[in-house]
LOGUKE-970882 format. One record per residue: residue number from 1; residue in one letter; x, z, y of N, C-alpha, C, O in turn. Coordinates in steps of 0.02 Angstrom, whole numbers, plus 32768, in hexadecimal, padded with zeros to 4 digits. Example, Ala and Ser with C-alpha at 12.3 -4.5 7.8 and 13.67 -1.06 7.14 Angstrom:
seq  type  n.xx  n.zz  n.yy  ca.xx  ca.zz  ca.yy  c.xx  c.zz  c.yy  o.xx  o.zz  o.yy
1  a  8294  8186  7EE4  8267  8186  7F1F  8294  8186  7F5B  82C8  81A7  7F5A
2  s  8282  8162  7F90  82AC  8165  7FCB  8285  818A  8002  829E  8192  8039
END
This chain:
seq  type  n.xx  n.zz  n.yy  ca.xx  ca.zz  ca.yy  c.xx  c.zz  c.yy  o.xx  o.zz  o.yy
1  m  22B5  E266  251D  22F0  E26F  2517  232E  E244  24E7  2321  E236  24AD
2  t  236C  E233  2502  23AB  E227  24CD  23B3  E23A  24BE  23B0  E270  24DA
3  q  23D3  E23D  246F  23FD  E268  2429  2425  E284  2446  2444  E25F  246D
4  q  2437  E2C4  2445  2466  E303  246F  24BA  E2D5  2445  24C3  E2C8  240A
5  p  24D8  E2CD  246B  2520  E2AE  245F  2525  E2F3  242F  2501  E325  242D
6  h  2574  E2DA  23FE  256C  E2F4  23CC  25BE  E300  23CF  25E0  E2D2  23B7
7  v  25E3  E33E  23EC  2640  E34E  23C9  262F  E36A  2394  25FA  E381  2380
8  l  2674  E363  2379  268A  E374  2332  26D7  E3B3  236C  26FF  E3A2  2397
9  i  26CD  E3E8  2354  2710  E3FE  2361  2742  E412  2329  271F  E42A  22FC
10  v  2773  E414  231B  2797  E418  22FB  27E0  E440  22EF  281B  E42F  22E9
11  e  27C4  E46C  22F0  2803  E4A8  2316  27F3  E4E7  22EA  27BC  E500  22E1
12  d  283D  E501  22CB  283C  E537  229E  283B  E577  22BB  2824  E5A9  22A1
13  e  285D  E571  2305  284D  E5D2  231B  27FB  E5D1  2326  27D8  E5A2  2339
14  d  27E8  E61C  2312  27AB  E619  231F  278E  E61A  2347  2754  E607  234E
15  a  27C3  E63A  237E  27A4  E655  23CC  2798  E62E  2406  2779  E638  243A
16  q  27C7  E5EE  23E6  27CA  E5A0  241F  27A4  E590  240D  2775  E597  2434
17  r  2790  E56F  23C9  2753  E553  23B8  271D  E564  23C0  26F5  E538  23B0
18  e  26FD  E5A5  23D8  26BA  E5D3  23E7  26BD  E5B6  241F  2689  E597  242C
19  v  26EB  E5B3  244C  26F3  E5C5  2488  26E5  E577  249C  26B6  E56C  24C1
20  l  2718  E532  247D  26DE  E501  2496  26AE  E4E5  2475  269D  E4AA  247C
21  a  2689  E520  243D  2663  E4F4  242F  2610  E525  2472  25D9  E514  2486
22  y  2635  E557  2478  2605  E579  24A4  25DF  E554  24DA  25A7  E54D  24F1
23  n  262E  E53D  24E3  2620  E4F9  2536  25F0  E4C7  2521  25BF  E4A7  2533
24  l  2619  E4D1  24F2  25E9  E461  24EB  258D  E453  24E6  2563  E42D  24FF
25  e  2594  E4A6  24A2  253C  E49B  24C3  252E  E4C4  24E3  2505  E4EC  24CC
26  a  2545  E4CF  251E  2522  E4F0  255E  2515  E4C0  2588  24E9  E4BB  25B3
27  e  2544  E496  2576  2550  E43C  25AC  24F8  E404  2578  24DD  E3D2  2590
28  g  24E8  E423  253D  24B7  E40E  2535  24DC  E3D9  24E5  24B4  E3BA  24C1
29  f  2504  E3D9  24DD  252D  E3B6  249B  251E  E3DD  2455  2525  E418  2445
30  r  250B  E3AB  2438  2524  E3C9  23DC  2551  E3D3  23B7  2569  E3A5  2395
31  v  2565  E40A  23B6  25A9  E40F  23A5  25B2  E42E  235B  259A  E460  2340
32  s  25E7  E3F4  2341  25E2  E410  22E1  2637  E434  22FE  2653  E41C  232E
33  r  2652  E46A  22D9  2684  E47B  22B4  26AA  E46E  226D  2684  E45A  2241
34  a  26EA  E475  225B  2725  E457  2246  2760  E47E  225A  2784  E479  228B
35  e  2762  E4B7  2216  279B  E4DA  2219  27D6  E4B6  2215  27FB  E4C0  2246
36  n  27F3  E483  21E0  280F  E478  21DC  281A  E425  21D4  27E4  E408  21D7
37  g  284F  E3FC  21CA  283D  E3B5  21CA  2829  E397  217F  282B  E35D  2192
38  e  2815  E390  2133  27FF  E39A  2112  27AF  E39F  2119  2784  E377  2108
39  e  27AA  E3D4  2134  2757  E3EB  2145  2747  E3C1  218A  2710  E3A6  218D
40  a  275F  E3BE  21A9  276B  E36F  21EC  274F  E345  21CD  2711  E344  21D1
41  l  2770  E317  21A5  2756  E2DD  216E  271E  E2E7  2151  26FF  E2B5  2140
42  i  2710  E307  214B  26AF  E30B  2117  269E  E314  2157  2694  E2DF  2176
43  c  2695  E34E  2178  2664  E32D  21A9  2668  E2F9  21DA  2635  E2F4  21FC
44  v  26A0  E2C7  21EC  2695  E28F  21FE  265C  E257  21C9  2630  E22F  21D9
45  e  2677  E26D  2186  2651  E251  2169  2617  E257  2149  25FD  E229  212B
46  e  25FF  E28F  214D  25B0  E29B  2158  2599  E28C  218D  2560  E274  2190
47  d  25B9  E295  21C0  2583  E2B1  220E  259C  E286  2238  2598  E2AA  2269
48  a  25C9  E22A  225E  2600  E24F  227F  25D0  E25A  22C7  2595  E24D  22D6
49  p  261D  E281  22F1  2610  E292  2320  2615  E239  2358  2634  E205  2352
50  d  25EF  E24E  237E  2601  E229  23C2  2650  E211  23E4  2670  E1E1  23F8
51  v  2654  E270  23D5  26AA  E27B  23F0  26B6  E2B0  23E1  268C  E2DD  23DC
52  m  2706  E2B8  23D4  271F  E2D3  23B1  275E  E2E4  23C7  278B  E2BE  23DA
53  v  275E  E349  23C1  2791  E365  23FD  27C9  E38A  23C6  27B8  E3C3  23B8
54  l  280D  E371  23A3  281F  E389  2378  2879  E388  2369  28A7  E35F  2368
55  d  286D  E3D5  235D  28B4  E3FA  2373  28F8  E3DA  233F  2901  E3B9  230B
56  w  2916  E3F6  236C  2973  E3AA  232B  2973  E3FA  22F7  2968  E3F2  22BB
57  m  297D  E431  230A  29A6  E44B  22C6  2966  E46A  22B4  293C  E47E  22DC
58  m  2960  E46D  225D  292D  E46C  2235  293B  E47F  21F7  2952  E45E  21C9
59  p  2929  E4C2  21FB  294F  E4AC  21A2  292D  E48A  2174  28F2  E47B  2176
60  y  2956  E47F  2149  2931  E439  2106  293B  E3F1  2123  295E  E3C9  2103
61  l  2925  E3E2  2150  2910  E3B0  2164  292A  E398  21A5  2911  E360  21AC
62  s  294F  E3A4  21D9  2970  E387  2216  2930  E362  2250  2905  E339  2243
63  g  2936  E36E  2268  290E  E351  22C0  2916  E2F4  22B0  28ED  E2C7  22A6
64  i  296E  E2F7  22B5  2985  E2C3  22BA  2964  E285  2266  295A  E249  225E
65  e  2960  E2B8  2242  295F  E291  21ED  2915  E27E  21FD  2910  E241  21F9
66  v  28E9  E294  2209  28A7  E28E  221A  2891  E26D  223F  2871  E23F  2225
67  c  2894  E26F  2293  28AF  E23C  22AD  28A1  E1D8  2297  2879  E1AB  22A4
68  r  28F6  E1EA  2263  2916  E1BA  2240  28C2  E198  221F  28A6  E165  2233
69  r  28AD  E1C0  21F2  2885  E1A7  21C0  2830  E18D  21D8  280D  E164  21BC
70  i  2820  E1BB  221B  27DD  E1A1  2237  27CC  E15B  2265  279E  E135  2274
71  k  2835  E16E  2274  2826  E0FC  2283  2852  E0C9  2264  2865  E090  2271
72  m  2859  E0EB  2240  284F  E0A5  21FA  2821  E0A9  21CC  282C  E0AC  218F
73  k  27D6  E0A9  21EF  279A  E0A5  21C5  277C  E070  21F0  2776  E078  222C
74  p  276C  E03E  21D4  2742  E013  2218  26DE  E04C  2228  26AC  E040  224A
75  e  26EA  E06D  220C  26B1  E06E  2215  26AD  E0B2  2240  2675  E0BE  2256
76  t  26EC  E0EB  2252  2708  E127  2288  2723  E110  2298  2748  E136  22B6
77  r  273C  E0C3  22A1  278B  E0CF  22E0  276A  E0CE  2327  2789  E0C4  235C
78  g  272A  E0D8  2321  26F6  E0CA  2380  26F6  E100  2375  26C4  E0FF  2351
79  i  2707  E13B  2375  26F9  E185  237C  2734  E1A5  23A4  2763  E1C6  238E
80  p  2727  E193  23E7  2752  E1CD  2400  277A  E214  23F3  275D  E249  23EC
81  i  27B6  E20D  23F0  27F1  E23D  23D0  2813  E26F  242C  283D  E25B  2454
82  i  27EF  E2A9  242D  281B  E2D9  245E  284A  E306  2423  283B  E325  23F0
83  m  2895  E2F3  244E  28BB  E331  2408  28CC  E35A  2433  28DB  E351  246E
84  l  28C9  E384  2418  28DC  E3C6  2448  291A  E3EA  2419  291A  E3F6  23DC
85  s  294E  E3F6  2449  2990  E412  2429  29D1  E42C  245B  29E6  E419  2491
86  a  29DF  E455  2434  2A0B  E481  246A  2A47  E473  2471  2A6F  E494  2493
87  r  2A58  E429  2443  2A92  E40C  246E  2A8C  E3C2  249E  2A70  E38C  2495
88  s  2AC5  E3EA  24E5  2AB7  E3D6  2517  2AE6  E39D  253E  2AE8  E38C  2579
89  e  2B1F  E37C  24E7  2B3F  E348  24F5  2B27  E2FB  2502  2AF7  E2DA  24F0
90  e  2B4C  E2F3  251C  2B34  E2A1  2527  2B1C  E28C  24D5  2AE5  E28D  24BA
91  v  2B5B  E27A  24BB  2B5F  E25C  2476  2B21  E288  245A  2B00  E270  242B
92  d  2B13  E2B7  246E  2ADF  E2DD  2433  2A82  E2AA  244B  2A58  E289  242C
93  k  2A8D  E2BC  2482  2A51  E297  249A  2A4C  E255  2494  2A18  E244  2478
94  v  2A6D  E22C  24A4  2A81  E1D9  2499  2A88  E1CF  2424  2A7C  E198  240B
95  r  2A94  E1F8  2405  2A8B  E1E7  23E1  2A3D  E205  23C7  2A30  E1EF  238F
96  g  2A05  E232  23E5  29C5  E247  23B9  2991  E21C  23F6  2954  E215  23EC
97  l  29AF  E207  242A  299E  E19C  2437  29C7  E15C  240F  29C3  E11F  240C
98  e  29E0  E17D  23FF  29EC  E150  23D6  29DD  E129  2387  29E8  E0F7  2365
99  t  29B3  E178  2389  299C  E17F  234F  295D  E16B  2324  2950  E167  22E8
100  g  2930  E15C  237B  28EC  E14D  238D  28C8  E179  23A9  288C  E172  23B5
101  a  28E8  E1A8  23B5  28B4  E1E7  2402  28A2  E1D6  2441  28D5  E1CB  2463
102  d  2878  E1D1  245B  2874  E1C2  249D  2875  E1E0  24D3  2881  E1CC  250C
103  d  2867  E217  24BD  289E  E243  24F3  28D1  E27A  24D0  28E6  E273  2497
104  y  28E6  E2BE  2502  2924  E2D7  24DE  2920  E309  2526  292A  E2FB  2562
105  v  2909  E352  24FC  28EF  E37E  251E  2940  E39F  2511  2969  E382  24EE
106  v  2951  E3E1  2534  2980  E414  2535  2964  E450  251C  292C  E456  2534
107  k  2976  E482  24F3  295D  E4C1  250D  298F  E4E2  2507  29BD  E4EA  24DE
108  p  2976  E4FB  2551  2928  E521  2554  2918  E506  2583  2945  E4F5  25A9
109  y  28DF  E4F8  2592  28BD  E4DA  2597  2896  E4F0  25D0  288F  E52C  25DC
110  s  286B  E4A7  260B  2835  E4DA  260D  27F5  E4B7  260E  27E7  E47D  261D
111  v  27CA  E4F5  25F6  2789  E4DC  25D1  2766  E49B  25F6  275F  E466  25D6
112  s  274D  E4A3  2649  2745  E483  2676  2762  E439  265B  274C  E40A  2639
113  e  2799  E446  267A  27BE  E3F0  266F  27AA  E3C9  2640  278E  E393  2646
114  l  27BD  E3F1  25FA  2794  E3C2  25A3  2767  E3CD  25A6  275E  E3CC  2569
115  m  271E  E3E1  25C3  26ED  E3E5  25B5  26E0  E38C  25F4  26B6  E362  25E6
116  a  2707  E387  2626  2703  E365  2640  2723  E31C  260E  271D  E2E0  261B
117  r  273B  E334  25E4  2775  E2D8  25B2  2754  E2F1  25A5  2753  E320  25CD
118  v  2725  E2F9  2579  26F3  E2EA  254B  26C6  E2CB  2574  26D4  E28F  2577
119  r  2693  E2D9  2599  2668  E2A1  25C8  268B  E26D  25D0  2660  E243  25C5
120  t  26CA  E246  25DE  26EC  E21B  25EC  26E5  E1FD  25AF  26C8  E1C7  25AB
121  q  2701  E221  256F  2700  E1F7  253D  26B2  E1E4  253B  26A4  E1A8  253E
122  l  267A  E218  2536  2630  E1EE  2539  2610  E1B9  2561  25E3  E191  2553
123  r  263B  E1C7  25A7  2637  E188  25BD  2636  E13B  25B0  2615  E111  25CF
124  r  2660  E131  257C  2679  E102  254B  2645  E0EC  2519  263E  E0AF  2510
125  v  262A  E10B  2502  262F  E11D  24B2  25BD  E10E  24A9  2597  E0E8  248A
126  r  25B6  E155  24E3  257A  E154  24EB  255F  E165  2533  2544  E19A  2543
127  p  256D  E125  2565  2566  E13D  25B2  2525  E15B  25C3  251B  E18A  25EA
128  a  24EE  E12D  2598  249B  E16F  25B9  2490  E1AB  25BB  2466  E1C4  25E1
129  t  24C3  E1DA  257F  24DE  E228  2579  24D8  E241  25B9  24B6  E269  25D8
130  v  2524  E1FD  25C5  2533  E22B  2607  250E  E1FC  2656  252B  E1D2  2678
131  g  24B6  E21D  2663  249A  E1D0  2679  24CE  E1A5  26A1  24EA  E1B0  26D7
132  q  24D1  E180  2683  24D7  E137  26A6  24AE  E0ED  268F  24AF  E0D7  2656
133  v  2499  E0D9  26B3  2474  E09C  26B3  24A3  E05D  267D  24DD  E04A  267F
134  l  2465  E04B  264C  2499  E029  262B  2468  DFDB  263A  2430  DFD5  2652
135  t  248A  DFB5  2628  2472  DF68  2642  2492  DF30  2600  24C8  DF31  25E3
136  f  244B  DEF8  25F8  2456  DEC1  25C3  243E  DE88  25D6  2407  DE7D  25BD
137  d  2455  DE5A  25FC  241F  DE2E  2606  23F0  DE3B  2637  240D  DE60  265F
138  d  23C5  DE34  2646  2389  DE53  267A  2366  DE8D  2672  233E  DEA9  2698
139  i  2385  DEA7  2616  2369  DEEB  2618  2391  DF0B  264D  23BE  DEEF  266C
140  v  2377  DF63  2657  2390  DF90  2677  2364  DFCC  266E  2328  DFD6  2676
141  l  23A3  DFF9  2656  2380  E056  263E  23A4  E07B  264F  23DC  E083  2637
142  d  2385  E0A0  2688  2399  E0D8  26B9  237D  E11C  2681  2345  E122  2668
143  a  23B9  E14B  267B  23B4  E16D  2621  2396  E1A4  264A  236C  E1C9  262F
144  e  23A7  E1AD  2687  23B1  E1FB  26BE  2349  E1F6  26CA  231A  E21C  26BE
145  t  2352  E1A8  26EC  2301  E1B5  271C  22D7  E18A  26C1  22AD  E15D  26C8
146  h  22E3  E198  2691  22C2  E161  2668  2294  E140  266A  225C  E14A  2652
147  r  22B2  E0FF  2696  2286  E0B8  2698  22BF  E07E  2671  22F9  E077  265E
148  v  22A3  E070  2673  229E  E01D  264C  2282  E002  266A  2249  E015  267A
149  t  22AD  DFAD  268D  22AB  DF85  26A6  22A8  DF3B  2671  22B4  DF45  2635
150  r  2299  DEFD  2684  22A2  DEC1  2668  2289  DE98  26AD  2250  DE83  26B6
151  g  22BF  DE91  26DD  22CF  DE49  26FC  2294  DE6F  273C  22A2  DEA2  275C
152  d  2260  DE51  2741  223A  DE7A  277F  2208  DEB1  2771  21E5  DECC  279C
153  n  2208  DEC5  271F  21B5  DEE1  2708  21E0  DF1C  26FF  221C  DF15  2706
154  a  21C5  DF5A  26F0  21C6  DF97  26ED  21A5  DF94  2695  2172  DF74  268B
155  l  21CB  DFBB  2657  21AD  DFB4  262A  21AC  DFF8  2619  21DC  E01D  2621
156  k  214E  E016  25F0  215B  E02C  25E2  2161  E043  2584  2145  E02C  2553
157  l  21A3  E08A  2591  21A9  E094  2542  21A2  E0BB  2535  21B2  E0E6  255F
158  g  2185  E0D5  24F3  2180  E11B  24DC  21B3  E141  24BE  21CF  E122  2490
159  p  21C9  E179  24C7  220A  E19D  24AB  222C  E190  2469  2266  E1A5  2463
160  t  2212  E173  243C  224A  E153  2421  2251  E117  240E  2273  E101  23E0
161  e  2222  E0EF  2446  2232  E09E  245A  2272  E0AA  248E  229D  E07F  249A
162  f  2272  E0E4  24A8  22BA  E0DD  24DE  2300  E0F0  24C9  2335  E0DF  24E3
163  r  22F3  E120  248A  232C  E139  2476  2336  E0E2  2432  2365  E0E5  240B
164  l  231C  E0BF  2430  2336  E0AD  240A  2347  E068  2425  2361  E037  240A
165  l  2331  E072  2461  2358  E02F  2484  2385  E05F  24C7  239F  E045  24F9
166  t  2385  E090  24BC  23D5  E09D  24D1  2421  E0A9  24AE  245C  E0B4  24BC
167  t  23FF  E0A1  2483  2436  E092  242F  243A  E057  2432  245E  E054  2465
168  f  2431  E021  2423  2423  DFD4  2435  244F  DFE7  2485  248B  DFF4  2487
169  m  243B  DFE6  24A0  2442  DFD2  250F  249D  DFF4  2506  24C5  DFDC  252E
170  e  24B9  E02B  24D0  24DD  E040  24D3  252F  E00F  24C1  2564  E00B  24E1
171  k  2518  DFF0  2482  2543  DFCF  246E  250E  DF94  2446  24E3  DF9D  241B
172  p  2521  DF60  2462  24F8  DF1F  2469  2523  DEE7  243E  255F  DEDA  2447
173  g  2501  DECF  2417  250D  DEC4  23CF  252C  DEE6  23B7  2564  DECD  23BC
174  r  2531  DF17  239B  253D  DF36  2368  2501  DF38  2328  24C6  DF3C  2338
175  v  2512  DF36  22E3  24DA  DF32  22CB  24C5  DF81  22B7  24F5  DFA7  22B2
176  w  2491  DF97  22AE  2487  DFE0  22BB  244F  DFE0  225A  241B  DFC3  2248
177  s  247A  E00A  223D  244D  E01B  21EB  2407  E02C  21EE  2413  E044  2225
178  r  23CC  E036  21E7  2387  E063  21CB  23B0  E0A6  21E4  23AC  E0C5  2219
179  d  23D4  E0AD  21B0  23E8  E0E5  2192  2414  E113  21E3  240E  E14C  21FA
180  t  2436  E0E4  21F3  2455  E107  2246  2443  E0FC  226F  2466  E106  22A1
181  l  2404  E0E3  2276  23B9  E0DC  22BD  23B4  E12F  22A1  23CC  E160  22BF
182  l  238A  E132  2259  2380  E161  225B  23A6  E1A5  2286  2397  E1B3  22C0
183  d  23CF  E1C3  2267  23F4  E1DE  2270  23F8  E1D6  22BB  23DF  E1FA  22E7
184  r  2420  E19E  22C0  241F  E1C1  232D  23D9  E1B4  2358  23CE  E1D1  238D
185  v  23AD  E186  2339  2369  E199  235E  2345  E1D6  2349  232E  E1F9  2376
186  w  233C  E1E8  230F  2312  E217  2304  2339  E24B  22FA  2326  E27E  2318
187  g  2372  E250  22D4  2388  E296  22D7  23A0  E294  2275  237D  E279  224B
188  r  23CA  E2AB  226C  23D7  E2CF  21FC  23AB  E2EF  2218  2386  E2BE  2219
189  d  2380  E328  223A  2364  E369  2212  2338  E358  2213  230C  E384  2215
190  i  231A  E303  2213  22E1  E2E6  221A  22C5  E2B6  21EA  22CA  E27A  21F1
191  y  22A5  E2D7  21B2  2287  E291  217D  226E  E26C  219B  2257  E28E  21C9
192  v  2260  E237  21A5  222F  E1F9  219A  223E  E1A1  2178  226E  E17B  217C
193  d  2224  E19F  216C  222B  E148  212F  2247  E129  2169  2238  E12B  21A4
194  t  228C  E0FB  2138  229D  E0D3  2170  2271  E09D  2182  2281  E075  21AE
195  r  222C  E098  215B  2209  E05D  2159  21E7  E07C  21B1  21C4  E04E  21C7
196  t  21E9  E0BC  21E5  21D2  E0C1  2213  2211  E096  2256  2207  E088  2291
197  v  2232  E090  223C  2276  E04A  2266  2250  E01B  2273  2242  DFFB  22A6
198  d  223F  E01C  223A  222A  DFCE  224E  21F6  DFCC  2270  2201  DFAD  22A4
199  v  21C4  DFDE  226C  2188  DFEC  229C  2194  E004  2303  217C  DFFC  233B
200  h  21C8  E023  22E1  21D7  E02F  2337  21FD  E000  234D  21F8  DFF0  2388
201  v  222A  DFE1  2324  2247  DF9D  2340  2220  DF70  2345  223C  DF41  2360
202  g  21CE  DF5E  2332  21B4  DF3F  233F  2190  DF5D  2386  217E  DF32  23AE
203  r  2186  DF99  2394  2166  DFAC  23B6  218E  DFA3  2419  217D  DFA4  2454
204  l  21B2  DF9D  23FD  2202  DF95  2438  220E  DF4D  2439  220C  DF33  2471
205  r  2216  DF39  241C  2227  DEE4  2417  21B2  DECE  243B  21C7  DE97  244D
206  k  2185  DECD  2446  2145  DED6  2454  2159  DEDC  24AA  2158  DEB4  24D8
207  v  216D  DF24  24A2  216E  DF24  24E3  21A3  DF19  2505  219B  DF3C  2537
208  l  21F8  DEED  250F  221A  DEDD  2517  2205  DE84  2548  2214  DE68  257C
209  t  21D5  DE77  2502  21CE  DE3C  250A  2181  DE22  2524  216E  DDEA  2513
210  q  214C  DE58  2557  2102  DE66  2558  2105  DE46  2584  20CC  DE3E  2599
211  f  2155  DE0A  25C7  2139  DDFD  2608  215F  DDBD  25FD  2163  DD95  262C
212  g  2182  DDAC  25B5  2194  DD68  25A7  21DB  DD80  2596  21F5  DDB8  2595
213  g  21EB  DD56  258C  2240  DD4A  258B  2246  DD4D  2554  2212  DD63  253B
214  e  227D  DD3D  251D  2282  DD44  24E6  22A1  DD75  24BC  22BA  DD9C  24E5
215  d  22B0  DD8F  2474  229B  DDDC  2459  22F4  DDEA  2448  2318  DDE0  2418
216  p  22FB  DE06  248B  235B  DE1F  246A  236B  DE32  242C  23A2  DE1B  241C
217  v  234A  DE5D  23F4  2352  DE82  23D8  2356  DE57  23AF  2326  DE31  23B4
218  r  2394  DE3E  2368  23A7  DE27  234F  23AA  DE4A  22FD  23D9  DE6D  22EB
219  t  235F  DE36  22C5  235E  DE48  228A  23B2  DE19  226F  23C6  DDDF  2276
220  v  23D7  DE68  2246  23F1  DE51  2229  23EF  DE50  21D8  2401  DE81  21B8
221  r  23D5  DE0F  21B5  23D0  DE16  216D  23F3  DE52  214D  242D  DE60  215A
222  g  23D3  DE71  2128  240B  DEA1  2110  241B  DEDD  211C  241B  DF11  20FB
223  a  2427  DED0  214C  2449  DEF9  2181  2426  DF3B  21A4  242A  DF74  218E
224  g  2407  DF2A  21D7  23D5  DF45  21FE  23C3  DF2B  2257  2394  DF05  2261
225  y  23E3  DF3E  2283  23E0  DF2A  22C0  2415  DF0B  22DE  244B  DEF3  22CD
226  a  23F3  DF14  2312  243D  DEE5  2354  240E  DED3  238C  23D3  DEC1  2388
227  l  243A  DEDE  23CA  2412  DEBB  23FF  244F  DEA3  241F  2484  DEBC  2431
228  g  2432  DE61  241E  245D  DE21  2437  2481  DDFA  2401  24A2  DDC8  2410
END
């Protein structure tokens, strides 16, 4: 199975936060919660989410300021942010989007609509989690049927190698450190030595090149691995 998509909910109203968390978890998402802006920044630092649902009006640090800080940093600016706000004026929506929010939802909102917007953002950053077919050169990965082909040949991958390839194919060209791959492929709650990553990358390379063709996985000395 592909690692669960991770959503961070930043909302100071307990009831709204828990309703959102309940619905997201029921759909198979891994959910983290933050009650205020300062806590949100700590969560992002410790366990970066795939998508962030962020309330505008919060104590200590506003959602707008949280959004601005996240989008300023190269390592976190790619996290999609869905801004929630009771402010329905166009000028407020424009301000939210110009600060870096990827979407803007006015309260009160439909939970089902918000869920659809979360999935839309996920399609951009982790397309395999919503069942899309990924391609890179002559490699095709179907996340729903768990099948991989290269050219005319079907490839048999173990579960770990499949998750590794999925991660690489979702963001070709990105350099993944061993620690990041451990979190993404094995999960943060499982202790695995970083050398294990090298072993599984080696197995993946062997399968990808078994019928010929160049090795698409690139080793970046001192940094990690990348596809292409």
